[in-house]
N, C-alpha and C positions, 0 to 999 in steps of 0.2 A: 541908653539909660532912660528909664521911664520918667517923663517930664512931671508926672504927678508926684513923684518922690524927689523933686529936685533939691530938697534940703535934708533928705533922709541920711541917717548915719550909715557909714560904710564899715563893715567888719572885714578886715583883711586877715586871712588865715596865712600865717607866716612861718615857714620852716627854716629859713636861712639858706635855702637852695637858690639856684639860678633863676628859676621861673618865678618863685614868690618874691625874690628880691627885685625882679623886673616890675612886678605888680606894685610892690611897695614904692619903688622909685617913681613910677608913673603917678600913683596916687599923691605922692608928696610934691610933684613938680608940675603936673598938668593942670591948667586953669579949669578944665572941665570938671575937676573934682574938688576945686578949692572951697566951695560952699558947703561941702558935706563934712560933718564931724567924722573923725576917723578913730577906730579902735583897731589896734594891731594885736592879734592873739596867736601865741605859740603853744602848740601841744607837745609836751614832753612824751614822746612815744617810746615806751620801754618794751622791747621785744628781743628776740634772739639775735637780731642783727647788731645790737649793742651800739647804736649810733646816737643815742639821746645826748650823751655828753658832748660829742662832736658838734651836733646841731645846736645845742645850747650855747656853746662857745661862739659859733658863727652868729647866732641871733643876738647875743649880747654885744658883740663888736659892731654889727651893722646898725642896730638900734642906737648905740652910742653915737655913731656917726650922724645919724639923722637927727638926734636930739640936739646936736650942735650945729648941723648944717641946714636943716630944714627950716623953711619960713612959716610953716604951719604947725599948730599944736596937734598932738595925738595922744591917745591913751593906750597903755600897754597892759595886757593881761595874759594869763597863762593857765594851763590845766595839765593834768597827767593822765595818760591812758596806759595801763600796764597789762600786757598779755603774756608776761613771762610765766605766769601760773599755768599756761597751756601745756607746759613741758611734760607733766605726768600723763597727759592724754596721747603723747607721741603724735601730735597733729602734724600733717604734712604742710599745712598752711596756717598763717595767722592773719588777723584782720588787715585789709588793705588800708593804706593811708587815706585814700579817697573816702572810704566808708566811715572811718574814724572822724575825719574832718566834717563830713556831712552830718553825722549824729551830734557832735559837740557844737558845731556852729549853729545848728537848728535850735538846740537847747539854749544857747546864748541869745539867739533872736527871740525865743519865747520869753526869756527873762527881761529883755530890753526891747520893748516894742517900737522904740525909735529907730531901730536898725531896719533899713529897707533893702540893703544889698550886702551880699557876701562875696568878696573879691577873691577869686581863686586863680592859681597859676597854670593856665593851659596855654600852650603856644601853637603856632601854625605847624611846627615840626611834629608835635604830639598828634595833631589831627591827621596829618598826611602820612606819618610813618606808623602810627599806632594800630591802624586797621580796625576791623570790626570788633575785635576783642576790647580795644581801648574804649570805643564808643559804647559798648555794652556796659563796661565798668562805670563810665561817666553817667549813663542813664540810671544805673542802679544806685549810684551815690546820690543823684538828684532825687530819686524815688525815696530814699531814706530821709533826705532833708525834708521833702514835702510831707512825708508820713508823720514825722515828729511834730510838724506845725499844723497837722490836720485838725486838731481839736482846739485851736487857738481862736475860736470865735471870729472867723473871717479875716484874721490878720495873716498877711503873707509877706515874706521877704523873698528875694530871688538872687540866684547866682549871677555874677558878672565876670567876664574874662578880659581884663584890660590889655593883655598881651597876646590875644589869640590871633591877631593879624601879623604877628612878628615871628620869625623863625628863632630857634634857640640861639643861633649865632648872632642874630640881630639884637636879641635881648642882652646877650653877653657884651656886645659892643656898646649898647645903650647905657650900661651901668658905669658909675664912677669907679675909678681904680680902687678907691678906699673900700668900696663894696665888693668888687670882683675879688680882691685879695682875701676877703673874709668869708666868701660863700662856701657852702659845704654840699657835696653831691654824692659822695661814696656811700654805698649801702652797707658795707662791711668794714668799717674803719679798723685800722691796726693801731693799738696804743703802745707807746714806748714806755720805758720804765718810769719816766716822769709824768706819765698819763697824757702826754701830748698825742692827739689823734693824727694819723697819717692815712692818706687814701690807699686803698688796697691795690688799685690799678687793674683789678680783674673782674669786678662786678659789672653788670650791664650799664649802669650809669657812668662808671669810670670810662668804659669803652666808648660810650656815646659822647662824652665830653672830649675825650682824646680825638675822636674823629671829627666832631663838629666845631670845636672851639680851640683847643690847644694846638 
């Protein structure tokens, strides 16, 4: 972390998933971040995967835990990105989460010049198993971030990855049980009649979690 910004605000982009929960927990508990004001931001991503409600439930439960357990204050904010209108285009793909986070976090930074760092959930597992495609997606996301801030008269914020030296399994073990039990990872949740989300067990993140963690 850049020493010249040793008191800069940190913006934590929080999805309620394993990686971002690891980031949030470290920001809450590690003394290295104690002097930085903290904003926790969740994007309600509405798309054909239909996971926004499941993620919102996880975010609410986890933030409730930290509001009572954490020894440091933090601000909570949220936004919505809706790509369900892409349906008439019969598009084969919708915006990557990385790109959405990059665009919206940069705009938050532009509005709040006290923000020096944007904390993102990248793990050692992502780097080692994601390959060239993952790195290209990361580079594109950071290019989006920098592009949005390019007209901000010399102001710059930067990405940080507090959990990049940890495997996903280590992140899981790092989390308190109250957080682990409320994280959400499934890309295609199944909703029961009472609208309770259940993991599908078939998507790539469900398979990854089953192999690495459960």
